[in-house]
mmCIF file of the N, C-alpha and C atoms, coordinates in Angstrom:
data_MODEL
# 
_entry.id   MODEL 
# 
loop_
_atom_site.group_PDB 
_atom_site.id 
_atom_site.type_symbol 
_atom_site.label_atom_id 
_atom_site.label_alt_id 
_atom_site.label_comp_id 
_atom_site.label_asym_id 
_atom_site.label_entity_id 
_atom_site.label_seq_id 
_atom_site.pdbx_PDB_ins_code 
_atom_site.Cartn_x 
_atom_site.Cartn_y 
_atom_site.Cartn_z 
_atom_site.occupancy 
_atom_site.B_iso_or_equiv 
_atom_site.pdbx_formal_charge 
_atom_site.auth_seq_id 
_atom_site.auth_comp_id 
_atom_site.auth_asym_id 
_atom_site.auth_atom_id 
_atom_site.pdbx_PDB_model_num 
ATOM 1   N N  . MET A 1 1  ? 161.605 121.018 196.009 1.00 0.00 ? 1  MET A N  1 
ATOM 2   C CA . MET A 1 1  ? 162.046 122.381 196.204 1.00 0.00 ? 1  MET A CA 1 
ATOM 3   C C  . MET A 1 1  ? 161.013 123.330 195.640 1.00 0.00 ? 1  MET A C  1 
ATOM 4   N N  . LYS A 1 2  ? 160.881 124.426 196.280 1.00 0.00 ? 2  LYS A N  1 
ATOM 5   C CA . LYS A 1 2  ? 159.994 125.465 195.772 1.00 0.00 ? 2  LYS A CA 1 
ATOM 6   C C  . LYS A 1 2  ? 160.701 126.228 194.670 1.00 0.00 ? 2  LYS A C  1 
ATOM 7   N N  . LYS A 1 3  ? 159.917 126.778 193.760 1.00 0.00 ? 3  LYS A N  1 
ATOM 8   C CA . LYS A 1 3  ? 160.505 127.468 192.615 1.00 0.00 ? 3  LYS A CA 1 
ATOM 9   C C  . LYS A 1 3  ? 161.397 128.632 193.023 1.00 0.00 ? 3  LYS A C  1 
ATOM 10  N N  . ASP A 1 4  ? 161.091 129.280 194.134 1.00 0.00 ? 4  ASP A N  1 
ATOM 11  C CA . ASP A 1 4  ? 161.893 130.439 194.533 1.00 0.00 ? 4  ASP A CA 1 
ATOM 12  C C  . ASP A 1 4  ? 163.140 130.058 195.332 1.00 0.00 ? 4  ASP A C  1 
ATOM 13  N N  . GLU A 1 5  ? 163.306 128.753 195.624 1.00 0.00 ? 5  GLU A N  1 
ATOM 14  C CA . GLU A 1 5  ? 164.497 128.305 196.325 1.00 0.00 ? 5  GLU A CA 1 
ATOM 15  C C  . GLU A 1 5  ? 165.652 128.161 195.350 1.00 0.00 ? 5  GLU A C  1 
ATOM 16  N N  . THR A 1 6  ? 166.821 128.493 195.808 1.00 0.00 ? 6  THR A N  1 
ATOM 17  C CA . THR A 1 6  ? 167.994 128.333 194.963 1.00 0.00 ? 6  THR A CA 1 
ATOM 18  C C  . THR A 1 6  ? 168.953 127.352 195.622 1.00 0.00 ? 6  THR A C  1 
ATOM 19  N N  . ILE A 1 7  ? 169.763 126.768 194.793 1.00 0.00 ? 7  ILE A N  1 
ATOM 20  C CA . ILE A 1 7  ? 170.787 125.859 195.265 1.00 0.00 ? 7  ILE A CA 1 
ATOM 21  C C  . ILE A 1 7  ? 172.119 126.587 195.127 1.00 0.00 ? 7  ILE A C  1 
ATOM 22  N N  . ASN A 1 8  ? 172.893 126.525 196.167 1.00 0.00 ? 8  ASN A N  1 
ATOM 23  C CA . ASN A 1 8  ? 174.193 127.201 196.177 1.00 0.00 ? 8  ASN A CA 1 
ATOM 24  C C  . ASN A 1 8  ? 175.306 126.173 196.327 1.00 0.00 ? 8  ASN A C  1 
ATOM 25  N N  . PRO A 1 9  ? 175.626 125.479 195.237 1.00 0.00 ? 9  PRO A N  1 
ATOM 26  C CA . PRO A 1 9  ? 176.656 124.449 195.342 1.00 0.00 ? 9  PRO A CA 1 
ATOM 27  C C  . PRO A 1 9  ? 178.048 125.062 195.510 1.00 0.00 ? 9  PRO A C  1 
ATOM 28  N N  . LYS A 1 10 ? 178.882 124.330 196.188 1.00 0.00 ? 10 LYS A N  1 
ATOM 29  C CA . LYS A 1 10 ? 180.289 124.674 196.302 1.00 0.00 ? 10 LYS A CA 1 
ATOM 30  C C  . LYS A 1 10 ? 181.044 123.537 195.625 1.00 0.00 ? 10 LYS A C  1 
ATOM 31  N N  . PHE A 1 11 ? 181.880 123.887 194.686 1.00 0.00 ? 11 PHE A N  1 
ATOM 32  C CA . PHE A 1 11 ? 182.567 122.870 193.899 1.00 0.00 ? 11 PHE A CA 1 
ATOM 33  C C  . PHE A 1 11 ? 183.958 122.600 194.447 1.00 0.00 ? 11 PHE A C  1 
ATOM 34  N N  . VAL A 1 12 ? 184.312 121.334 194.460 1.00 0.00 ? 12 VAL A N  1 
ATOM 35  C CA . VAL A 1 12 ? 185.665 120.912 194.802 1.00 0.00 ? 12 VAL A CA 1 
ATOM 36  C C  . VAL A 1 12 ? 186.372 120.642 193.480 1.00 0.00 ? 12 VAL A C  1 
ATOM 37  N N  . VAL A 1 13 ? 187.540 121.218 193.319 1.00 0.00 ? 13 VAL A N  1 
ATOM 38  C CA . VAL A 1 13 ? 188.272 121.056 192.064 1.00 0.00 ? 13 VAL A CA 1 
ATOM 39  C C  . VAL A 1 13 ? 189.601 120.366 192.329 1.00 0.00 ? 13 VAL A C  1 
ATOM 40  N N  . ASN A 1 14 ? 190.090 119.699 191.288 1.00 0.00 ? 14 ASN A N  1 
ATOM 41  C CA . ASN A 1 14 ? 191.409 119.075 191.407 1.00 0.00 ? 14 ASN A CA 1 
ATOM 42  C C  . ASN A 1 14 ? 192.491 120.095 191.079 1.00 0.00 ? 14 ASN A C  1 
ATOM 43  N N  . GLU A 1 15 ? 193.728 119.637 191.049 1.00 0.00 ? 15 GLU A N  1 
ATOM 44  C CA . GLU A 1 15 ? 194.849 120.557 190.821 1.00 0.00 ? 15 GLU A CA 1 
ATOM 45  C C  . GLU A 1 15 ? 194.815 121.205 189.438 1.00 0.00 ? 15 GLU A C  1 
ATOM 46  N N  . LYS A 1 16 ? 194.048 120.625 188.501 1.00 0.00 ? 16 LYS A N  1 
ATOM 47  C CA . LYS A 1 16 ? 193.932 121.206 187.161 1.00 0.00 ? 16 LYS A CA 1 
ATOM 48  C C  . LYS A 1 16 ? 192.721 122.132 187.044 1.00 0.00 ? 16 LYS A C  1 
ATOM 49  N N  . GLY A 1 17 ? 191.977 122.279 188.134 1.00 0.00 ? 17 GLY A N  1 
ATOM 50  C CA . GLY A 1 17 ? 190.803 123.150 188.119 1.00 0.00 ? 17 GLY A CA 1 
ATOM 51  C C  . GLY A 1 17 ? 189.536 122.461 187.648 1.00 0.00 ? 17 GLY A C  1 
ATOM 52  N N  . LYS A 1 18 ? 189.594 121.140 187.437 1.00 0.00 ? 18 LYS A N  1 
ATOM 53  C CA . LYS A 1 18 ? 188.418 120.390 187.001 1.00 0.00 ? 18 LYS A CA 1 
ATOM 54  C C  . LYS A 1 18 ? 187.527 120.093 188.204 1.00 0.00 ? 18 LYS A C  1 
ATOM 55  N N  . ARG A 1 19 ? 186.231 120.344 188.044 1.00 0.00 ? 19 ARG A N  1 
ATOM 56  C CA . ARG A 1 19 ? 185.286 120.049 189.119 1.00 0.00 ? 19 ARG A CA 1 
ATOM 57  C C  . ARG A 1 19 ? 185.200 118.545 189.320 1.00 0.00 ? 19 ARG A C  1 
ATOM 58  N N  . ILE A 1 20 ? 185.365 118.123 190.575 1.00 0.00 ? 20 ILE A N  1 
ATOM 59  C CA . ILE A 1 20 ? 185.324 116.690 190.858 1.00 0.00 ? 20 ILE A CA 1 
ATOM 60  C C  . ILE A 1 20 ? 184.267 116.319 191.892 1.00 0.00 ? 20 ILE A C  1 
ATOM 61  N N  . SER A 1 21 ? 183.778 117.290 192.637 1.00 0.00 ? 21 SER A N  1 
ATOM 62  C CA . SER A 1 21 ? 182.758 117.037 193.660 1.00 0.00 ? 21 SER A CA 1 
ATOM 63  C C  . SER A 1 21 ? 181.941 118.292 193.883 1.00 0.00 ? 21 SER A C  1 
ATOM 64  N N  . VAL A 1 22 ? 180.796 118.081 194.554 1.00 0.00 ? 22 VAL A N  1 
ATOM 65  C CA . VAL A 1 22 ? 179.915 119.200 194.885 1.00 0.00 ? 22 VAL A CA 1 
ATOM 66  C C  . VAL A 1 22 ? 179.562 119.113 196.363 1.00 0.00 ? 22 VAL A C  1 
ATOM 67  N N  . LEU A 1 23 ? 179.576 120.245 197.014 1.00 0.00 ? 23 LEU A N  1 
ATOM 68  C CA . LEU A 1 23 ? 179.134 120.334 198.403 1.00 0.00 ? 23 LEU A CA 1 
ATOM 69  C C  . LEU A 1 23 ? 177.834 121.133 198.436 1.00 0.00 ? 23 LEU A C  1 
ATOM 70  N N  . LEU A 1 24 ? 176.853 120.597 199.162 1.00 0.00 ? 24 LEU A N  1 
ATOM 71  C CA . LEU A 1 24 ? 175.572 121.283 199.333 1.00 0.00 ? 24 LEU A CA 1 
ATOM 72  C C  . LEU A 1 24 ? 175.256 121.361 200.814 1.00 0.00 ? 24 LEU A C  1 
ATOM 73  N N  . ASP A 1 25 ? 174.547 122.409 201.196 1.00 0.00 ? 25 ASP A N  1 
ATOM 74  C CA . ASP A 1 25 ? 174.002 122.445 202.544 1.00 0.00 ? 25 ASP A CA 1 
ATOM 75  C C  . ASP A 1 25 ? 173.040 121.280 202.676 1.00 0.00 ? 25 ASP A C  1 
ATOM 76  N N  . ILE A 1 26 ? 172.933 120.724 203.859 1.00 0.00 ? 26 ILE A N  1 
ATOM 77  C CA . ILE A 1 26 ? 172.071 119.558 204.056 1.00 0.00 ? 26 ILE A CA 1 
ATOM 78  C C  . ILE A 1 26 ? 170.621 119.870 203.703 1.00 0.00 ? 26 ILE A C  1 
ATOM 79  N N  . SER A 1 27 ? 170.169 121.081 203.976 1.00 0.00 ? 27 SER A N  1 
ATOM 80  C CA . SER A 1 27 ? 168.785 121.443 203.638 1.00 0.00 ? 27 SER A CA 1 
ATOM 81  C C  . SER A 1 27 ? 168.577 121.453 202.125 1.00 0.00 ? 27 SER A C  1 
ATOM 82  N N  . GLU A 1 28 ? 169.581 121.901 201.375 1.00 0.00 ? 28 GLU A N  1 
ATOM 83  C CA . GLU A 1 28 ? 169.485 121.881 199.919 1.00 0.00 ? 28 GLU A CA 1 
ATOM 84  C C  . GLU A 1 28 ? 169.497 120.442 199.401 1.00 0.00 ? 28 GLU A C  1 
ATOM 85  N N  . PHE A 1 29 ? 170.355 119.618 199.982 1.00 0.00 ? 29 PHE A N  1 
ATOM 86  C CA . PHE A 1 29 ? 170.409 118.213 199.602 1.00 0.00 ? 29 PHE A CA 1 
ATOM 87  C C  . PHE A 1 29 ? 169.080 117.522 199.883 1.00 0.00 ? 29 PHE A C  1 
ATOM 88  N N  . ASP A 1 30 ? 168.533 117.738 201.081 1.00 0.00 ? 30 ASP A N  1 
ATOM 89  C CA . ASP A 1 30 ? 167.248 117.134 201.436 1.00 0.00 ? 30 ASP A CA 1 
ATOM 90  C C  . ASP A 1 30 ? 166.141 117.580 200.487 1.00 0.00 ? 30 ASP A C  1 
ATOM 91  N N  . ALA A 1 31 ? 166.142 118.861 200.123 1.00 0.00 ? 31 ALA A N  1 
ATOM 92  C CA . ALA A 1 31 ? 165.126 119.376 199.198 1.00 0.00 ? 31 ALA A CA 1 
ATOM 93  C C  . ALA A 1 31 ? 165.257 118.732 197.826 1.00 0.00 ? 31 ALA A C  1 
ATOM 94  N N  . LEU A 1 32 ? 166.487 118.529 197.363 1.00 0.00 ? 32 LEU A N  1 
ATOM 95  C CA . LEU A 1 32 ? 166.698 117.873 196.069 1.00 0.00 ? 32 LEU A CA 1 
ATOM 96  C C  . LEU A 1 32 ? 166.233 116.420 196.101 1.00 0.00 ? 32 LEU A C  1 
ATOM 97  N N  . ILE A 1 33 ? 166.549 115.725 197.173 1.00 0.00 ? 33 ILE A N  1 
ATOM 98  C CA . ILE A 1 33 ? 166.121 114.328 197.304 1.00 0.00 ? 33 ILE A CA 1 
ATOM 99  C C  . ILE A 1 33 ? 164.599 114.243 197.318 1.00 0.00 ? 33 ILE A C  1 
ATOM 100 N N  . GLU A 1 34 ? 163.953 115.131 198.063 1.00 0.00 ? 34 GLU A N  1 
ATOM 101 C CA . GLU A 1 34 ? 162.490 115.135 198.115 1.00 0.00 ? 34 GLU A CA 1 
ATOM 102 C C  . GLU A 1 34 ? 161.894 115.396 196.736 1.00 0.00 ? 34 GLU A C  1 
ATOM 103 N N  . GLU A 1 35 ? 162.480 116.334 196.010 1.00 0.00 ? 35 GLU A N  1 
ATOM 104 C CA . GLU A 1 35 ? 162.010 116.635 194.650 1.00 0.00 ? 35 GLU A CA 1 
ATOM 105 C C  . GLU A 1 35 ? 162.158 115.416 193.741 1.00 0.00 ? 35 GLU A C  1 
ATOM 106 N N  . LEU A 1 36 ? 163.288 114.734 193.824 1.00 0.00 ? 36 LEU A N  1 
ATOM 107 C CA . LEU A 1 36 ? 163.495 113.533 193.014 1.00 0.00 ? 36 LEU A CA 1 
ATOM 108 C C  . LEU A 1 36 ? 162.492 112.440 193.365 1.00 0.00 ? 36 LEU A C  1 
ATOM 109 N N  . GLU A 1 37 ? 162.222 112.267 194.656 1.00 0.00 ? 37 GLU A N  1 
ATOM 110 C CA . GLU A 1 37 ? 161.248 111.260 195.075 1.00 0.00 ? 37 GLU A CA 1 
ATOM 111 C C  . GLU A 1 37 ? 159.856 111.601 194.552 1.00 0.00 ? 37 GLU A C  1 
ATOM 112 N N  . ASP A 1 38 ? 159.492 112.881 194.604 1.00 0.00 ? 38 ASP A N  1 
ATOM 113 C CA . ASP A 1 38 ? 158.190 113.310 194.073 1.00 0.00 ? 38 ASP A CA 1 
ATOM 114 C C  . ASP A 1 38 ? 158.101 113.043 192.573 1.00 0.00 ? 38 ASP A C  1 
ATOM 115 N N  . LEU A 1 39 ? 159.161 113.368 191.845 1.00 0.00 ? 39 LEU A N  1 
ATOM 116 C CA . LEU A 1 39 ? 159.165 113.129 190.403 1.00 0.00 ? 39 LEU A CA 1 
ATOM 117 C C  . LEU A 1 39 ? 159.080 111.638 190.089 1.00 0.00 ? 39 LEU A C  1 
ATOM 118 N N  . HIS A 1 40 ? 159.750 110.825 190.875 1.00 0.00 ? 40 HIS A N  1 
ATOM 119 C CA . HIS A 1 40 ? 159.678 109.370 190.697 1.00 0.00 ? 40 HIS A CA 1 
ATOM 120 C C  . HIS A 1 40 ? 158.252 108.879 190.906 1.00 0.00 ? 40 HIS A C  1 
ATOM 121 N N  . ASP A 1 41 ? 157.588 109.393 191.934 1.00 0.00 ? 41 ASP A N  1 
ATOM 122 C CA . ASP A 1 41 ? 156.196 109.017 192.191 1.00 0.00 ? 41 ASP A CA 1 
ATOM 123 C C  . ASP A 1 41 ? 155.285 109.417 191.030 1.00 0.00 ? 41 ASP A C  1 
ATOM 124 N N  . ILE A 1 42 ? 155.532 110.584 190.459 1.00 0.00 ? 42 ILE A N  1 
ATOM 125 C CA . ILE A 1 42 ? 154.725 111.052 189.321 1.00 0.00 ? 42 ILE A CA 1 
ATOM 126 C C  . ILE A 1 42 ? 154.911 110.128 188.124 1.00 0.00 ? 42 ILE A C  1 
ATOM 127 N N  . VAL A 1 43 ? 156.155 109.769 187.842 1.00 0.00 ? 43 VAL A N  1 
ATOM 128 C CA . VAL A 1 43 ? 156.434 108.867 186.720 1.00 0.00 ? 43 VAL A CA 1 
ATOM 129 C C  . VAL A 1 43 ? 155.743 107.527 186.942 1.00 0.00 ? 43 VAL A C  1 
ATOM 130 N N  . ASP A 1 44 ? 155.840 106.990 188.164 1.00 0.00 ? 44 ASP A N  1 
ATOM 131 C CA . ASP A 1 44 ? 155.171 105.719 188.467 1.00 0.00 ? 44 ASP A CA 1 
ATOM 132 C C  . ASP A 1 44 ? 153.664 105.832 188.280 1.00 0.00 ? 44 ASP A C  1 
ATOM 133 N N  . ALA A 1 45 ? 153.075 106.919 188.754 1.00 0.00 ? 45 ALA A N  1 
ATOM 134 C CA . ALA A 1 45 ? 151.627 107.115 188.626 1.00 0.00 ? 45 ALA A CA 1 
ATOM 135 C C  . ALA A 1 45 ? 151.221 107.211 187.158 1.00 0.00 ? 45 ALA A C  1 
ATOM 136 N N  . GLU A 1 46 ? 152.015 107.916 186.363 1.00 0.00 ? 46 GLU A N  1 
ATOM 137 C CA . GLU A 1 46 ? 151.695 108.046 184.934 1.00 0.00 ? 46 GLU A CA 1 
ATOM 138 C C  . GLU A 1 46 ? 151.759 106.689 184.238 1.00 0.00 ? 46 GLU A C  1 
ATOM 139 N N  . LYS A 1 47 ? 152.712 105.842 184.625 1.00 0.00 ? 47 LYS A N  1 
ATOM 140 C CA . LYS A 1 47 ? 152.802 104.503 184.040 1.00 0.00 ? 47 LYS A CA 1 
ATOM 141 C C  . LYS A 1 47 ? 151.574 103.676 184.399 1.00 0.00 ? 47 LYS A C  1 
ATOM 142 N N  . ILE A 1 48 ? 151.145 103.755 185.648 1.00 0.00 ? 48 ILE A N  1 
ATOM 143 C CA . ILE A 1 48 ? 149.972 103.003 186.089 1.00 0.00 ? 48 ILE A CA 1 
ATOM 144 C C  . ILE A 1 48 ? 148.724 103.478 185.350 1.00 0.00 ? 48 ILE A C  1 
ATOM 145 N N  . ILE A 1 49 ? 148.573 104.784 185.220 1.00 0.00 ? 49 ILE A N  1 
ATOM 146 C CA . ILE A 1 49 ? 147.411 105.338 184.528 1.00 0.00 ? 49 ILE A CA 1 
ATOM 147 C C  . ILE A 1 49 ? 147.425 104.925 183.059 1.00 0.00 ? 49 ILE A C  1 
ATOM 148 N N  . ALA A 1 50 ? 148.599 104.900 182.448 1.00 0.00 ? 50 ALA A N  1 
ATOM 149 C CA . ALA A 1 50 ? 148.699 104.502 181.038 1.00 0.00 ? 50 ALA A CA 1 
ATOM 150 C C  . ALA A 1 50 ? 148.302 103.039 180.854 1.00 0.00 ? 50 ALA A C  1 
ATOM 151 N N  . GLN A 1 51 ? 148.610 102.201 181.837 1.00 0.00 ? 51 GLN A N  1 
ATOM 152 C CA . GLN A 1 51 ? 148.262 100.788 181.748 1.00 0.00 ? 51 GLN A CA 1 
ATOM 153 C C  . GLN A 1 51 ? 146.772 100.554 181.985 1.00 0.00 ? 51 GLN A C  1 
ATOM 154 N N  . ASN A 1 52 ? 146.166 101.370 182.827 1.00 0.00 ? 52 ASN A N  1 
ATOM 155 C CA . ASN A 1 52 ? 144.754 101.220 183.159 1.00 0.00 ? 52 ASN A CA 1 
ATOM 156 C C  . ASN A 1 52 ? 144.145 102.617 183.276 1.00 0.00 ? 52 ASN A C  1 
ATOM 157 N N  . PRO A 1 53 ? 143.691 103.168 182.151 1.00 0.00 ? 53 PRO A N  1 
ATOM 158 C CA . PRO A 1 53 ? 143.231 104.556 182.155 1.00 0.00 ? 53 PRO A CA 1 
ATOM 159 C C  . PRO A 1 53 ? 141.914 104.795 182.915 1.00 0.00 ? 53 PRO A C  1 
ATOM 160 N N  . GLU A 1 54 ? 141.261 103.727 183.365 1.00 0.00 ? 54 GLU A N  1 
ATOM 161 C CA . GLU A 1 54 ? 140.023 103.911 184.122 1.00 0.00 ? 54 GLU A CA 1 
ATOM 162 C C  . GLU A 1 54 ? 140.371 104.496 185.488 1.00 0.00 ? 54 GLU A C  1 
ATOM 163 N N  . THR A 1 55 ? 139.781 105.618 185.812 1.00 0.00 ? 55 THR A N  1 
ATOM 164 C CA . THR A 1 55 ? 140.066 106.265 187.090 1.00 0.00 ? 55 THR A CA 1 
ATOM 165 C C  . THR A 1 55 ? 138.784 106.431 187.895 1.00 0.00 ? 55 THR A C  1 
ATOM 166 N N  . HIS A 1 56 ? 138.958 106.647 189.181 1.00 0.00 ? 56 HIS A N  1 
ATOM 167 C CA . HIS A 1 56 ? 137.839 106.853 190.089 1.00 0.00 ? 56 HIS A CA 1 
ATOM 168 C C  . HIS A 1 56 ? 138.163 108.007 191.018 1.00 0.00 ? 56 HIS A C  1 
ATOM 169 N N  . THR A 1 57 ? 137.156 108.731 191.408 1.00 0.00 ? 57 THR A N  1 
ATOM 170 C CA . THR A 1 57 ? 137.372 109.802 192.370 1.00 0.00 ? 57 THR A CA 1 
ATOM 171 C C  . THR A 1 57 ? 137.574 109.194 193.754 1.00 0.00 ? 57 THR A C  1 
ATOM 172 N N  . LEU A 1 58 ? 138.117 109.980 194.651 1.00 0.00 ? 58 LEU A N  1 
ATOM 173 C CA . LEU A 1 58 ? 138.308 109.528 196.018 1.00 0.00 ? 58 LEU A CA 1 
ATOM 174 C C  . LEU A 1 58 ? 136.968 109.155 196.643 1.00 0.00 ? 58 LEU A C  1 
ATOM 175 N N  . GLU A 1 59 ? 135.951 109.937 196.369 1.00 0.00 ? 59 GLU A N  1 
ATOM 176 C CA . GLU A 1 59 ? 134.622 109.660 196.915 1.00 0.00 ? 59 GLU A CA 1 
ATOM 177 C C  . GLU A 1 59 ? 134.089 108.312 196.436 1.00 0.00 ? 59 GLU A C  1 
ATOM 178 N N  . GLU A 1 60 ? 134.293 107.995 195.157 1.00 0.00 ? 60 GLU A N  1 
ATOM 179 C CA . GLU A 1 60 ? 133.845 106.708 194.631 1.00 0.00 ? 60 GLU A CA 1 
ATOM 180 C C  . GLU A 1 60 ? 134.562 105.548 195.323 1.00 0.00 ? 60 GLU A C  1 
ATOM 181 N N  . VAL A 1 61 ? 135.841 105.699 195.525 1.00 0.00 ? 61 VAL A N  1 
ATOM 182 C CA . VAL A 1 61 ? 136.616 104.652 196.187 1.00 0.00 ? 61 VAL A CA 1 
ATOM 183 C C  . VAL A 1 61 ? 136.156 104.493 197.629 1.00 0.00 ? 61 VAL A C  1 
ATOM 184 N N  . GLU A 1 62 ? 135.948 105.598 198.323 1.00 0.00 ? 62 GLU A N  1 
ATOM 185 C CA . GLU A 1 62 ? 135.485 105.527 199.714 1.00 0.00 ? 62 GLU A CA 1 
ATOM 186 C C  . GLU A 1 62 ? 134.129 104.839 199.810 1.00 0.00 ? 62 GLU A C  1 
ATOM 187 N N  . ARG A 1 63 ? 133.187 105.199 198.918 1.00 0.00 ? 63 ARG A N  1 
ATOM 188 C CA . ARG A 1 63 ? 131.867 104.561 198.930 1.00 0.00 ? 63 ARG A CA 1 
ATOM 189 C C  . ARG A 1 63 ? 131.988 103.066 198.688 1.00 0.00 ? 63 ARG A C  1 
ATOM 190 N N  . SER A 1 64 ? 132.830 102.695 197.738 1.00 0.00 ? 64 SER A N  1 
ATOM 191 C CA . SER A 1 64 ? 133.027 101.286 197.433 1.00 0.00 ? 64 SER A CA 1 
ATOM 192 C C  . SER A 1 64 ? 133.596 100.533 198.626 1.00 0.00 ? 64 SER A C  1 
ATOM 193 N N  . LEU A 1 65 ? 134.560 101.111 199.293 1.00 0.00 ? 65 LEU A N  1 
ATOM 194 C CA . LEU A 1 65 ? 135.155 100.469 200.460 1.00 0.00 ? 65 LEU A CA 1 
ATOM 195 C C  . LEU A 1 65 ? 134.163 100.375 201.611 1.00 0.00 ? 65 LEU A C  1 
ATOM 196 N N  . LEU A 1 66 ? 133.365 101.417 201.792 1.00 0.00 ? 66 LEU A N  1 
ATOM 197 C CA . LEU A 1 66 ? 132.365 101.394 202.869 1.00 0.00 ? 66 LEU A CA 1 
ATOM 198 C C  . LEU A 1 66 ? 131.326 100.311 202.606 1.00 0.00 ? 66 LEU A C  1 
ATOM 199 N N  . ARG A 1 67 ? 130.922 100.151 201.344 1.00 0.00 ? 67 ARG A N  1 
ATOM 200 C CA . ARG A 1 67 ? 129.953 99.102  201.007 1.00 0.00 ? 67 ARG A CA 1 
ATOM 201 C C  . ARG A 1 67 ? 130.535 97.736  201.306 1.00 0.00 ? 67 ARG A C  1 
ATOM 202 N N  . LYS A 1 68 ? 131.807 97.522  200.980 1.00 0.00 ? 68 LYS A N  1 
ATOM 203 C CA . LYS A 1 68 ? 132.432 96.234  201.215 1.00 0.00 ? 68 LYS A CA 1 
ATOM 204 C C  . LYS A 1 68 ? 132.565 95.954  202.711 1.00 0.00 ? 68 LYS A C  1 
ATOM 205 N N  . ASN A 1 69 ? 132.817 96.983  203.506 1.00 0.00 ? 69 ASN A N  1 
ATOM 206 C CA . ASN A 1 69 ? 132.981 96.801  204.949 1.00 0.00 ? 69 ASN A CA 1 
ATOM 207 C C  . ASN A 1 69 ? 131.662 96.516  205.651 1.00 0.00 ? 69 ASN A C  1 
ATOM 208 N N  . LYS A 1 70 ? 130.549 96.955  205.070 1.00 0.00 ? 70 LYS A N  1 
ATOM 209 C CA . LYS A 1 70 ? 129.241 96.731  205.687 1.00 0.00 ? 70 LYS A CA 1 
ATOM 210 C C  . LYS A 1 70 ? 128.761 95.300  205.489 1.00 0.00 ? 70 LYS A C  1 
ATOM 211 N N  . ARG A 1 71 ? 129.346 94.592  204.555 1.00 0.00 ? 71 ARG A N  1 
ATOM 212 C CA . ARG A 1 71 ? 128.896 93.215  204.253 1.00 0.00 ? 71 ARG A CA 1 
ATOM 213 C C  . ARG A 1 71 ? 129.379 92.259  205.278 1.00 0.00 ? 71 ARG A C  1 
# 
């Protein structure tokens, strides 16, 4: 979700007024799911980097792959 986007939940309540469910527009739901997936990818990437802090630029990786393909 973009920072300027807002979520407009509609709450379903029981007879005592306790919130028991949330209704979202499908576009809001999709945006939330996408945001969660992005955050999950970031966490995974940070774990990988922590395990092997050696990094390479995209250009270095491309050159390496091109060299291997020429052999």
